[in-house]
C-alpha positions in Angstrom: -24.2 -23.7 2.7 -20.5 -23.3 2.0 -19.2 -22.9 -1.5 -16.9 -25.9 -1.2 -17.9 -29.2 0.3 -16.4 -31.8 -2.0 -15.0 -33.8 0.9 -18.3 -34.4 2.6 -19.3 -38.0 2.4 -22.6 -37.7 4.3 -25.0 -34.8 3.9 -25.4 -33.6 7.5 -28.2 -31.0 8.1 -27.3 -28.3 10.6 -30.0 -28.3 13.2 -30.4 -25.6 15.7 -29.9 -26.9 19.2 -31.3 -24.0 21.0 -34.4 -21.9 20.2 -33.8 -18.3 21.4 -37.1 -16.6 22.1 -35.8 -13.2 23.0 -37.5 -10.5 20.8 -35.2 -8.5 18.5 -34.1 -5.2 19.9 -36.4 -2.4 18.9 -35.3 -0.3 16.0 -35.8 2.9 18.0 -33.0 2.0 20.3 -30.4 2.9 17.6 -30.0 6.7 17.5 -27.4 6.2 14.7 -26.5 9.9 14.4 -27.6 13.4 15.3 -29.8 14.0 12.2 -29.9 17.8 12.9 -26.2 17.7 11.9 -26.4 15.4 9.0 -29.8 16.2 7.5 -32.8 14.2 6.3 -33.4 10.8 7.8 -35.6 9.5 5.0 -32.7 7.6 3.6 -32.6 5.4 6.7 -36.1 4.1 6.1 -36.5 3.4 2.4 -33.2 3.9 0.5 -30.9 1.1 -0.6 -27.6 0.4 1.2 -24.7 1.8 -0.9 -22.9 -1.5 -1.4 -19.4 -0.8 -2.8 -16.1 -2.5 -3.3 -12.7 -1.4 -4.5 -9.2 -3.0 -4.9 -6.0 -1.7 -3.5 -3.5 -1.9 -6.4 -0.9 0.8 -5.6 1.4 -1.7 -3.9 2.5 -5.3 -4.5 -0.5 -6.8 -2.8 -3.8 -6.4 -4.7 -6.4 -6.6 -2.0 -10.2 -6.2 -2.5 -12.0 -4.2 0.2 -15.7 -3.4 0.7 -18.1 -1.5 2.9 -19.9 -4.6 4.4 -17.3 -5.7 6.8 -15.5 -8.1 4.5 -12.4 -8.4 2.4 -12.1 -10.2 -0.9 -14.6 -10.7 -3.6 -16.6 -13.7 -2.5 -18.5 -12.2 0.4 -19.5 -9.0 -1.4 -22.9 -7.6 -2.0 -21.3 -5.3 -4.7 -20.9 -8.1 -7.2 -17.1 -7.7 -7.5 -17.2 -4.4 -9.5 -14.7 -1.7 -8.4 -16.9 1.3 -7.6 -14.2 3.8 -8.7 -13.1 2.1 -11.9 -16.3 0.3 -12.9 -14.1 -2.7 -13.7 -14.4 -6.3 -12.4 -12.1 -7.3 -9.5 -10.5 -10.5 -10.6 -8.8 -11.5 -7.3 -9.5 -11.2 -3.6 -5.8 -10.9 -2.8 -3.4 -11.3 -5.7 0.1 -11.5 -4.4 2.5 -10.6 -5.7 0.4 -8.3 -8.0 0.1 -9.5 -11.6 1.2 -13.1 -10.9 -2.3 -14.5 -11.1 -2.1 -16.3 -7.7 -4.9 -15.6 -5.2 -4.2 -15.8 -1.5 -7.8 -15.1 -0.2 -11.3 -16.4 -0.6 -12.8 -14.1 1.9 -12.2 -12.4 5.2 -14.6 -10.7 7.6 -14.8 -8.5 10.7 -16.4 -10.2 13.8 -17.5 -8.6 17.0 -19.2 -10.1 20.0 -20.6 -8.5 23.2 -22.9 -9.0 26.1 -25.9 -6.7 25.7 -28.0 -6.8 28.8 -28.7 -10.5 29.4 -27.9 -11.5 25.8 -24.7 -12.7 24.2 -24.7 -11.3 20.6 -22.2 -11.6 17.7 -22.3 -9.6 14.4 -20.2 -10.8 11.5 -19.3 -9.4 8.1 -19.6 -13.0 7.0 -19.6 -16.3 8.9 -17.7 -18.1 6.2 -20.0 -21.2 6.2 -23.8 -20.6 6.5 -23.6 -17.5 4.2 -24.6 -15.3 7.1 -23.7 -11.6 6.6 -24.8 -8.9 9.2 -23.2 -5.6 8.2 -24.5 -3.1 5.7 -23.7 0.5 4.7 -26.1 3.4 4.8 -27.5 4.7 1.5 -25.2 7.1 -0.2 -25.9 10.8 -0.5 -23.2 12.4 -2.6 -21.0 15.0 -0.8 -22.3 13.9 2.5 -19.5 12.1 4.3 -21.8 10.9 7.0 -23.6 8.6 4.7 -22.6 5.2 3.2 -20.6 6.6 0.3 -17.3 4.8 0.0 -14.5 7.4 -0.3 -11.2 7.3 -2.0 -8.2 9.6 -1.1 -4.6 9.7 -2.1 -1.4 11.7 -1.2 0.0 11.1 -4.7 -1.0 14.4 -6.3 -1.3 17.5 -4.0 -2.9 19.4 -6.9 -5.9 17.0 -6.9 -7.5 18.7 -3.9 -10.5 16.4 -3.9 -8.4 13.2 -3.5 -5.5 14.8 -1.6 -7.4 16.6 1.2 -7.2 14.4 4.3 -5.4 11.6 2.6 -3.1 9.4 4.7 -1.5 7.0 2.1 -1.1 6.7 -1.6 -4.4 4.8 -1.7 -7.0 5.3 1.0 -10.5 3.7 1.0 -12.9 4.8 3.7 -16.2 2.9 4.4 -19.1 3.1 6.8 -21.4 0.2 7.8 -23.6 -0.9 10.7 -25.2 -4.0 12.0 -28.6 -2.3 12.5 -30.1 -2.7 9.0 -33.0 -5.0 9.9 -35.9 -3.6 7.7 -37.6 -5.9 5.2 -35.7 -6.6 2.1 -32.3 -5.7 3.6 -32.2 -7.7 6.9 -29.4 -10.3 7.2 -30.4 -13.9 6.6 -31.4 -15.9 9.6 -28.7 -18.0 11.3 -29.5 -21.7 11.3 -28.6 -21.8 15.0 -30.1 -18.5 16.2 -32.9 -17.7 13.8 -33.6 -14.1 13.1 -30.7 -11.7 13.4 -30.4 -9.6 16.5 -28.0 -6.6 16.2 -25.5 -5.5 18.8 -25.9 -1.8 17.8 -22.6 -0.7 16.4 -21.4 1.5 13.6 -17.9 0.9 12.0 -15.8 3.4 10.1 -13.2 1.3 8.2 -10.1 3.0 6.7 -7.6 1.0 4.6 -4.2 2.4 3.6 -1.7 1.2 1.0 1.6 2.5 -0.3 3.9 1.7 -3.3 7.2 2.3 -1.5 9.5 -0.7 -1.5 9.3 -1.2 2.3 5.5 -0.8 2.4 4.3 -2.4 -0.8 3.5 -5.8 0.8 0.8 -4.8 3.3 -2.4 -2.9 3.7 -3.1 -1.2 7.0 -6.7 -1.2 8.3 -7.9 1.3 10.9 -11.4 0.9 12.5 -13.5 3.2 14.6 -16.2 1.1 16.4 -19.0 3.1 17.9 -21.8 2.0 20.2 -24.9 3.6 18.6 -27.3 1.9 20.9 -28.6 3.0 24.3 -27.1 0.1 26.4 -23.6 -0.5 27.5 -21.8 -3.2 25.5 -19.9 -5.4 28.0 -17.1 -7.9 27.5 -16.6 -7.0 23.9 -14.4 -9.1 21.7 -13.3 -8.4 18.2 -11.7 -10.6 15.6 -10.6 -11.0 12.0 -11.8 -14.2 10.3 -9.8 -15.4 7.2 -10.5 -18.1 4.7 -7.6 -18.1 2.2 -8.1 -20.9 -0.4 -4.7 -20.2 -1.8 -5.2 -20.8 -5.5 -2.7 -21.1 -8.2 -4.1 -24.0 -10.1 -7.7 -23.4 -11.0 -10.6 -24.2 -8.7 -8.9 -26.7 -6.3 -6.9 -24.2 -4.2 -8.8 -24.6 -1.0 -7.9 -28.2 -0.2 -4.3 -27.8 0.8 -4.1 -24.7 2.9 -1.9 -24.7 6.1 -2.3 -22.3 8.9 -0.3 -21.2 11.9 0.6 -18.5 14.5 3.7 -16.5 15.2 3.5 -15.0 18.8 6.9 -13.4 18.5 10.1 -13.6 16.5 13.7 -12.7 16.9 14.8 -9.6 15.1 18.1 -7.8 15.0 19.3 -4.2 15.3 23.0 -3.8 14.6 24.6 -6.6 16.7 21.7 -6.9 19.1 18.9 -9.4 19.0 15.5 -8.6 20.4 12.0 -10.2 20.4 9.2 -8.6 18.4 5.9 -9.5 20.1 4.1 -9.8 16.8 1.0 -12.0 17.2 0.8 -12.9 13.5 -1.8 -15.4 12.2 -0.7 -16.7 8.8 -2.0 -19.1 6.1 -0.4 -20.5 3.0 -0.5 -23.2 0.4 0.9 -26.3 2.1 3.5 -27.2 -0.5 3.6 -24.0 -2.6 2.2 -25.7 -5.7 5.6 -26.5 -7.1 4.1 -28.1 -10.1 1.6 -25.3 -10.9 2.0 -22.8 -13.7 2.3 -20.1 -11.1 3.9 -21.1 -7.8 2.0 -20.2 -4.6 5.3 -20.2 -2.6 4.4 -17.1 -0.6 2.0 -16.4 2.3 -0.2 -13.9 3.9 -1.0 -13.1 7.5 -2.8 -10.7 9.9 -1.0 -8.7 12.5 -2.8 -6.8 15.3 -1.4 -3.3 15.4 -3.7 -1.4 17.8 -6.3 -2.5 20.3 -8.6 -0.4 22.5 -6.6 -1.3 25.7 -3.0 -2.2 26.4 -3.7 -5.5 28.3 -6.1 -7.7 26.3 -6.3 -11.4 25.8 -5.5 -12.6 22.3 -6.9 -15.8 20.9 -5.9 -17.7 17.8 -8.3 -20.4 16.5 -8.2 -22.3 13.2 -10.6 -24.9 11.9 -11.6 -26.8 8.8 -15.2 -26.4 7.6 -17.1 -29.4 6.2 -20.6 -30.8 6.0 -19.2 -34.1 7.2 -18.9 -33.9 11.0 -15.8 -36.1 10.9 -14.0 -33.6 8.6 -15.3 -30.5 10.4 -12.3 -30.1 12.7 -10.5 -27.6 14.8 -8.1 -28.0 17.8 -9.8 -28.1 21.1 -8.5 -27.9 24.6 -9.4 -30.8 26.9 -12.3 -30.0 29.3 -11.3 -27.9 32.3 -7.8 -27.2 30.9 -6.2 -24.2 29.4 -6.6 -20.6 30.6 -10.4 -20.7 31.1 -10.7 -24.3 32.2 -14.2 -24.6 30.8 -16.4 -27.6 30.1 -16.4 -29.1 26.6 -18.6 -27.0 24.2 -20.8 -28.5 21.5 -20.5 -26.2 18.4 -23.8 -27.5 17.0 -22.4 -28.9 13.8 -21.4 -32.4 15.0 -17.7 -31.6 14.6 -15.1 -29.5 16.6 -14.5 -26.9 13.9 -17.2 -24.6 12.6 -18.8 -22.6 15.5 -22.6 -22.3 14.8 -24.6 -19.4 16.2 -23.8 -16.4 18.4 -23.0 -18.3 21.5 -20.3 -20.5 19.8 -18.9 -17.7 17.8 -18.6 -15.6 21.0 -16.8 -18.6 22.6 -14.3 -18.7 19.8 -13.7 -15.0 20.0 -13.0 -15.2 23.8 -11.6 -18.6 24.5 -7.9 -17.4 24.9 -6.6 -20.5 23.0 -3.5 -20.4 20.9 -4.1 -23.4 18.7 -1.1 -25.5 17.7 0.0 -24.9 14.1 -1.9 -27.1 11.6 1.2 -29.0 10.5 1.4 -30.6 14.0 -2.0 -32.1 13.9 -0.7 -35.6 13.0 1.6 -35.7 16.0 -0.9 -34.6 18.7 -1.2 -37.9 20.6 -3.9 -39.1 23.0 -1.3 -38.6 25.8 -1.3 -34.8 25.3 -2.4 -33.2 28.5 -3.8 -30.0 27.0 -5.3 -30.8 23.6 -8.0 -33.3 22.7 -6.4 -35.8 20.2 -7.7 -35.5 16.6 -9.4 -38.4 15.0 -6.4 -40.6 14.0 -8.1 -41.5 10.8 -8.1 -37.9 9.6 -5.3 -36.2 11.6 -2.6 -36.8 9.1 -4.8 -35.7 6.2 -5.4 -32.4 8.0 -1.7 -31.9 8.8 -0.5 -31.6 5.2 -3.3 -29.1 4.2 -7.0 -28.8 4.0 -9.9 -26.3 3.7 -8.6 -24.2 6.6 -9.6 -20.8 8.0 -8.6 -18.9 11.1 -9.9 -16.3 13.6 -7.5 -13.9 15.3 -9.3 -12.1 18.1 -8.9 -10.1 21.3 -10.7 -8.6 24.3 -12.5 -7.9 26.6 -13.5 -4.3 26.9 -16.6 -2.3 27.4 -18.2 0.3 25.1 -20.6 2.8 26.6 -23.4 4.4 24.4 -21.8 6.9 22.0 -18.3 5.7 22.8 -15.9 5.1 19.9 -13.1 2.6 20.2 -10.2 2.0 17.8 -8.8 -1.1 16.2 -5.9 -1.4 13.7 -4.5 -4.4 12.0 -2.3 -5.1 9.0 -3.0 -7.6 6.2 0.5 -8.6 5.2 2.1 -10.6 2.4 5.5 -12.3 2.7 7.6 -13.7 -0.1 9.3 -17.0 -0.4 7.9 -19.0 2.4 8.6 -22.1 0.4 12.2 -22.3 -0.8 12.4 -26.1 -1.3 9.8 -27.7 -3.6 10.2 -31.1 -1.9 9.9 -29.9 1.7 6.2 -30.8 2.1 6.4 -34.1 0.3 9.5 -35.2 2.4 8.3 -34.0 5.8 4.5 -33.9 6.1 2.5 -35.1 7.8 4.8 -36.9 10.2 7.8 -34.5 10.6 6.4 -31.1 11.1 9.5 -29.8 12.9 11.7 -30.6 9.9 9.0 -29.1 7.6 9.2 -25.8 9.6 13.0 -25.8 9.3 12.5 -25.6 5.5 10.1 -22.6 5.7 11.2 -18.9 5.5 9.0 -16.5 7.4 11.6 -13.6 7.4 9.9 -11.5 4.7 6.5 -11.7 6.4 8.0 -10.8 9.7 9.9 -7.8 8.3 6.9 -6.6 6.4 4.7 -6.9 9.5 7.3 -4.9 11.5 7.2 -2.1 9.0 3.4 -2.1 9.2 3.6 -1.4 12.9 6.3 1.3 12.4 4.2 3.1 9.9 1.2 2.9 12.2 3.2 4.4 15.1 6.6 5.9 14.1 9.3 5.0 16.6 10.8 8.0 18.2 8.1 10.4 17.1 6.3 12.3 19.8 3.0 12.7 17.9 1.0 14.4 20.6 3.9 16.5 21.8 3.6 15.3 25.4 7.3 14.7 25.8 7.2 10.9 25.3 8.4 9.5 22.0 8.3 5.8 22.7 10.6 3.1 24.2 14.3 3.1 23.6 16.4 0.1 22.8 20.1 0.1 23.8 22.6 -2.0 21.9 26.2 -2.2 23.1 28.6 -1.8 20.3 31.9 -2.0 22.2 32.7 -2.8 25.9 35.7 -3.1 28.2 36.4 -4.8 31.6 36.3 -2.2 34.3 37.3 -4.5 37.2 37.8 -8.1 38.2 37.2 -9.0 41.8 38.1 -12.3 43.5 35.7 -13.2 46.3 36.5 -16.1 48.7 33.6 -17.4 50.8 33.7 -20.3 53.3 34.4 -23.1 53.0 36.7 -22.0 50.2 34.4 -21.2 47.3 36.1 -18.8 44.9 33.9 -16.5 42.8 35.2 -14.2 40.1 33.1 -11.0 39.7 33.8 -9.2 36.5 32.4 -5.8 35.9 32.1 -4.6 32.2 31.5 -1.1 31.1 30.0 -0.2 27.7 32.3 2.2 25.8 30.0 2.6 22.8 26.2 2.1 23.0 23.9 2.6 20.1 20.4 3.7 21.0 17.3 3.6 18.8 13.6 3.8 19.5 11.9 0.3 19.5 8.3 1.4 19.5 6.4 4.7 19.1 4.5 6.8 21.6 1.3 4.9 21.2 -0.4 7.7 19.2 -1.1 6.7 15.6 1.0 8.3 12.8 0.0 6.2 9.7 3.1 7.7 8.1 6.1 6.1 6.5 9.3 7.2 5.0 8.7 8.8 1.6 10.9 10.3 -1.1 11.3 14.0 -1.2 8.5 15.9 -2.9 8.8 16.1 -6.6 10.0 19.5 -7.9 7.8 22.1 -9.4 7.9 21.4 -13.2 7.6 23.7 -16.2 8.3 22.8 -19.8 8.9 25.1 -22.8 8.7 23.4 -26.2 10.7 24.4 -29.2 11.0 22.8 -32.6 12.6 19.3 -32.1 13.4 20.0 -28.4 11.8 20.6 -25.0 13.3 22.8 -22.4 12.7 21.3 -18.9 12.7 23.8 -16.1 12.1 22.8 -12.5 12.4 24.2 -9.0 13.4 22.0 -6.1 12.5 24.2 -3.2 10.3 21.6 -1.6 12.4 18.7 -2.7 15.6 20.0 -1.0 14.1 21.5 2.2 11.5 18.9 3.2 12.5 16.5 5.9 11.5 12.8 5.6 8.4 12.4 7.8 9.6 9.0 9.1 13.3 9.5 9.8 13.0 13.3 10.5 16.2 13.8 8.5 16.9 15.9 5.4 17.6 13.1 3.1 17.4 14.7 -0.4 19.9 13.1 -2.8 19.1 14.2 -6.3 16.9 14.5 -9.4 16.2 12.3 -12.4 14.6 13.5 -15.7 12.6 11.0 -17.8 11.0 11.1 -21.2 8.2 8.9 -22.7 5.8 8.7 -25.6 2.9 8.0 -23.3 2.2 8.2 -19.6 2.6 4.6 -18.5 5.4 4.1 -15.9 7.0 1.4 -18.0 7.4 3.8 -21.0 9.6 6.3 -19.3 13.3 6.3 -20.0 15.8 8.3 -18.0 17.7 10.9 -20.0 19.8 12.5 -17.3 20.2 12.9 -13.5 21.9 15.0 -10.8 22.8 13.8 -7.4 24.9 15.1 -4.5 28.6 14.4 -4.2 28.6 12.0 -1.3 29.8 8.6 -0.1 28.6 5.7 1.9 30.9 4.4 4.7 31.0 0.7 5.2 32.3 -0.2 8.7 33.6 -3.6 9.7 31.7 -5.2 12.5 33.8 -8.0 14.1 31.0 -8.9 16.5 28.4 -9.6 13.8 27.6 -13.2 12.9 29.4 -13.7 10.6 31.7 -10.6 10.9 31.0 -8.3 8.0 31.0 -4.7 6.7 27.8 -2.9 7.6 26.3 0.4 6.5 25.4 2.2 9.6 25.6 5.9 8.8 23.9 8.4 6.5 26.1 9.4 3.5 29.1 11.7 4.1 30.0 14.6 1.9 33.5 14.7 0.4 34.4 17.6 2.8 33.2 15.6 5.8 35.4 12.6 4.9 38.3 14.9 4.1 38.1 16.5 7.6 37.9 13.1 9.3 40.4 11.0 7.4 42.6 12.9 5.0 45.1 14.2 7.5 45.9 17.1 5.2 46.5 14.9 2.2 45.1 17.0 -0.7 45.1 14.0 -3.0 42.7 12.1 -0.7 40.1 10.1 -2.7 37.5 8.1 -0.7 37.3 5.5 -3.5 41.0 4.6 -3.0 39.7 2.5 0.0 37.8 -0.6 -1.1 36.5 -3.7 0.6 39.7 -5.5 -0.4 41.8 -2.5 0.7 40.0 -0.9 3.6 41.1 2.1 5.6 42.5 1.2 9.1 42.1 4.2 11.4 45.3 4.8 13.3 43.7 6.3 16.4 43.0 3.5 19.0 40.2 5.6 20.5 38.2 4.5 17.5 38.5 0.8 18.2 34.8 0.2 17.4 35.1 2.1 14.2 38.6 1.4 12.9 38.2 -0.5 9.6 36.0 0.8 6.8 35.8 1.6 3.1 33.8 4.0 0.9 31.4 3.8 -2.0 29.6 6.4 -4.0 26.1 7.1 -3.0 24.4 6.9 -6.4 26.7 8.1 -9.3 27.9 11.4 -7.8 26.8 13.1 -11.0 27.1 16.4 -9.2 28.3 18.8 -11.8 25.9 21.7 -12.5 28.2 23.4 -15.1 28.1 20.7 -17.8 26.3 22.2 -20.8 25.0 18.8 -21.6 23.6 18.1 -18.2 21.3 19.7 -15.6 22.3 23.3 -14.9 21.4 26.0 -12.4 19.3 28.7 -13.9 20.8 31.2 -11.5 24.3 29.8 -10.9 25.5 32.7 -8.8 22.5 32.9 -6.5 23.3 32.4 -2.9 21.3 30.1 -0.5 18.0 31.8 0.4 18.0 34.3 3.2 14.9 32.5 4.5 13.1 29.3 3.6 9.6 30.6 4.3 8.1 31.8 1.1 6.0 34.5 2.7 9.2 35.9 4.4 11.1 35.8 1.1 8.2 37.6 -0.7 8.0 40.3 2.0 11.7 40.9 2.8 13.7 39.4 -0.1 11.6 39.5 -3.3 14.7 39.6 -5.5 15.5 36.1 -4.4 12.3 34.7 -6.0 11.6 33.6 -9.6 8.7 35.0 -11.6 6.8 31.9 -10.4 7.4 32.9 -6.7 9.9 30.2 -5.9 13.5 30.7 -4.6 16.0 31.2 -7.4 18.6 29.1 -5.7 16.6 25.9 -6.4 15.9 26.6 -10.1 17.3 24.1 -12.6 17.1 23.7 -16.4 17.8 20.9 -18.9 17.0 20.7 -22.6 16.0 17.4 -24.3 17.0 17.5 -27.9 16.5 15.6 -31.2 12.8 15.0 -30.7 10.3 14.4 -33.4 8.2 17.6 -33.7 5.1 15.7 -34.9 4.5 13.5 -31.8 3.8 14.3 -28.2 6.3 13.6 -25.4 5.8 13.1 -21.8 8.3 14.6 -19.4 8.8 13.6 -15.7 11.2 15.0 -13.1 11.5 12.9 -9.9 13.3 13.5 -6.7 15.0 10.8 -4.7 16.7 10.3 -1.3 19.5 8.2 0.1 17.3 5.9 2.1 17.9 5.1 5.8 20.8 2.7 6.5 19.9 2.2 10.1 16.3 1.1 9.2 17.3 -0.9 6.2 15.5 1.4 3.8 16.7 1.7 0.2 16.7 4.9 -1.7 13.2 6.1 -2.4 12.2 8.0 -5.6 8.9 9.8 -6.4 6.7 7.9 -8.8 7.7 8.6 -12.4 4.0 9.2 -13.3 3.4 11.6 -10.4 5.1 14.8 -11.7 4.6 15.0 -15.4 3.9 17.4 -18.3 3.4 16.7 -22.0 4.0 18.7 -25.2 4.7 18.5 -28.9 8.3 19.7 -29.7 6.9 22.7 -31.6 7.1 26.4 -30.9 5.1 27.5 -27.9 2.4 30.0 -28.4 4.6 32.8 -27.1 7.1 32.0 -29.9 4.4 31.6 -32.5 3.0 35.0 -31.6 6.3 36.9 -31.4 7.6 35.3 -34.7 4.3 35.5 -36.5 4.5 31.9 -37.5 2.1 30.4 -40.0 -0.2 27.6 -39.3 0.6 24.2 -40.9 -1.1 20.8 -41.0 0.5 17.3 -40.8 0.6 14.6 -42.1 -0.3 16.2 -45.4 -1.2 14.2 -47.4 -2.7 11.8 -45.0 -2.2 8.2 -46.3 -4.0 5.3 -44.9 -1.3 2.9 -46.1 1.3 4.8 -44.0 0.3 2.7 -41.0 0.6 5.6 -38.6 -0.8 3.8 -35.6 1.7 0.9 -35.5 4.5 3.5 -35.9 3.3 5.4 -32.8 1.8 8.5 -34.5 -1.8 7.6 -33.7 -3.7 6.0 -30.9 -3.1 8.9 -28.6 -5.7 11.4 -27.4 -5.3 15.2 -27.4 -3.3 15.2 -24.2 -0.7 12.7 -25.5 -2.0 9.8 -23.5 -1.7 6.5 -25.4 -5.0 4.7 -25.7 -5.4 1.1 -25.0 -4.6 -0.6 -28.4 -7.7 -2.7 -28.1 -9.8 0.2 -26.9 -11.0 1.3 -30.4 -10.6 0.4 -34.0 -8.1 2.1 -36.3 -10.8 4.3 -37.9 -11.5 5.8 -34.5 -7.9 6.5 -33.7 -6.8 8.6 -36.7 -5.4 12.1 -36.3 -4.5 15.1 -38.3 -2.6 17.8 -36.5 -2.8 21.6 -36.7 0.3 23.4 -35.4 0.9 27.1 -34.6 -2.8 27.8 -34.0 -4.0 30.5 -31.6 -4.9 29.4 -28.1 -8.5 30.4 -28.8 -9.7 29.7 -32.3 -12.2 27.9 -34.5 -11.0 25.3 -37.0 -13.3 24.5 -39.9 -12.7 21.8 -42.5 -14.6 22.1 -45.8 -15.0 19.9 -48.9 -14.2 21.2 -52.4 -17.9 22.0 -52.8 -17.8 24.2 -49.7 -19.7 21.9 -47.4 -18.7 22.1 -43.8 -17.2 18.7 -42.8 -16.2 19.5 -39.2 -15.9 22.4 -36.8 -13.4 22.3 -33.9 -13.4 24.8 -31.1 -9.9 25.1 -29.7 -9.7 26.9 -26.3 -6.6 26.5 -24.1 -4.6 28.6 -21.6 -1.8 30.4 -23.6 0.7 29.2 -21.0 -0.1 25.6 -21.7 2.7 24.0 -23.7 0.1 22.6 -26.1 -1.8 25.8 -26.6 -0.7 26.2 -30.2 -1.6 22.6 -31.2 -4.9 21.0 -32.1 -6.0 17.6 -33.4 -8.8 16.5 -35.8 -9.8 12.9 -35.3 -10.9 12.7 -39.0 -14.6 12.2 -38.0 -17.2 14.4 -39.7 -19.9 16.4 -38.0 -22.2 13.5 -38.8 -19.9 11.2 -36.7 -18.7 9.4 -39.9 -15.1 8.7 -41.0 -14.0 11.2 -43.6 -13.4 9.9 -47.2 -10.6 10.5 -49.6 -10.4 13.9 -51.2 -9.0 17.4 -51.2 -10.2 19.6 -48.4 -9.8 23.2 -47.3 -9.3 24.3 -43.8 -9.6 27.7 -42.0 -8.5 28.8 -38.6 -10.1 31.9 -37.2 -8.5 33.6 -34.2 -11.4 34.1 -31.7 -9.8 37.3 -30.3 -8.6 39.1 -33.4 -10.8 37.6 -36.1 -7.8 37.0 -38.2 -8.2 33.9 -40.5 -5.6 31.6 -42.0 -6.5 28.9 -44.6 -4.9 26.0 -46.4 -5.4 22.7 -48.2 -5.4 19.2 -47.0 -5.2 15.9 -49.0 -6.6 12.6 -47.5 -5.9 9.3 -49.3 -8.0 6.5 -47.8 
């Protein structure tokens, strides 16, 4: 039964009310795939389903996903182990990430249909009877038609295996069906229905996550649902079932959840308000756990993004599950009321909450109810004409939080054999629902309206809107059919065109005033209905090259792609600048910015007298100095945009600009735009004009002198030297690109991830310099002293690529290092004892162009996998190409 039943005062057995004698559908009805295309079918008969789970962690919402139709870690067949990291998944939905607060027990995909004369429902998990009815196929590596869970990412274009076909920074793709009915793997029987009877569907589930500030608080889910049976599925309804158990204080998080529904909310664009038809189901901790160690003041919700048809009926049902029938409760419409006007339905559990069996689950999927929010349960009276009154002895207990779960569903539609239908929804987090720690205690359960006045849903609403925009970009004609979505018109300024006086008998006087809009701002409200799954992103990081020298690293990069790639969301060229970072390891928190370059431009803040309250607003993309000079300088050569501030704004003298007459300016970023400062970023080819063409093939064919030896346009080549580095340790270098954001969409400036575009090297001579200067090989530290505590000083605990190891990952004796510098790229390093015994042989083989080609490390482990002892040792380095040998001595004091 359920994992939580502490409120039950009477053990009530769940007894099946109806015995269904229909035989299970024959296995041969399900032609799951054309096996001539995908190969051997032996895996369908005997192999084990490839149960797998993973956790989205790229953004601010750490959400566990799986390939059995569920979310979270409590409905898994995969034991809560991430298939890609082999680490345990600690939280179903930790939000915000790294806070230790879990906003989900488990969620599941539900689907119901009429198949012939049967009404059937298949669920990832029913949330109460421990019924699960989806399983993946067995996994055949490199066969994407099988049950292998797939990971993809747009983060690194050079990682072809992950990058090819990726949509977001973190894609997980799963396949599962409801047709696994063979012995040993068949779903458990339902207490109401008995043996499971499949509908005959296959689901391809894709989940997408991003780290960008505007998209870090949601995960987008995109489903393809295929009828793999031979019969038409009629009156199909789909739904998302969520049991949150918001938990910030140990194991008692489930008893104070509150649930509700937001059908629409008022949003704004410039000065115009409009309604967003959101259909968001949400659940949260009732009081935010104000006394807990970690406050659960936020919330999560589910927003439907795409359905198989434009006009579908949406239902929102919530209920409380409990073995005690009096506590098993959910809102119910009075008999023969509501949209369907149906008779009262017995759910088979003695209460009005948990739907038992296919017939009752199907009813919940299709009942077209919009349940009142849970906080109102205490004030639903027996005089209410729509809702059955709750038990007055428990209603107020339900209203301030309980073990609540919800089902957000929609339909109907039909699916013919072989047909595939889409479904997309967003699992969204919202910050700071609870802003008053006393709100719940002061207003619940008797004053729900006052309670709601103390809640802040804004962040959830904004995040859900961004989820919809990423799914279908407003103003983007994705299929090139000439339609880019619906426009929204927002009057900025208006004037009276005419005033007419109309007198009608018996002396009524009417004043008819005609207004004309002088300035109207237009923007796309929704997209063209064709999925994009694309959001605003920073410019691509530049191509990065590093050249080490003793105590310094020359950083060379080419911004051809950074400066010529339009933002995929705004369709504008929004490049703003570069930043250079240095670190001693490759963790994002370790990087420190050493310099930057950004364009010389300004933001223009315009006073909006019609805003509530009147305020200065940022409405335009940044202006270059020359653009502002042409607009506002009036020939004054001393014009400085920064002379105009919020306390001393510029008043435009031209009355034609009445809607744009008061404004001031601020720098966009730091305007560190000099490329001639010897201490800053410089152009490698300062006199090179802008490329004659931006297509690399055209440049290579017609203008080859405009290309660097690396085949990139010289105009975009930059250089910067990081000085005063320790030659004996590795440094990581990162060059990022950033944009200026999108003022009209409320987007901040976006920057590429600091760990995305990196290279590492020791500040020693490159192999080219070693070879040309004929430099001798040397070893450090020499002598090696165990009492020097190299690890705590940051000289050890890194591997041969410079990545810092987890400090608890291995003991000190397995993290020691002796370095060989100025070695050939291909060589054999041998360490001998004084007696001439071979202690260790190291084969060094690197590309000569690699910055670390002339550097090698000995981990001080012998050929017998033992730690070396104190003593005097000899070493030799043999050049594998020339046969030349260098030798030297090494002292180790342990």
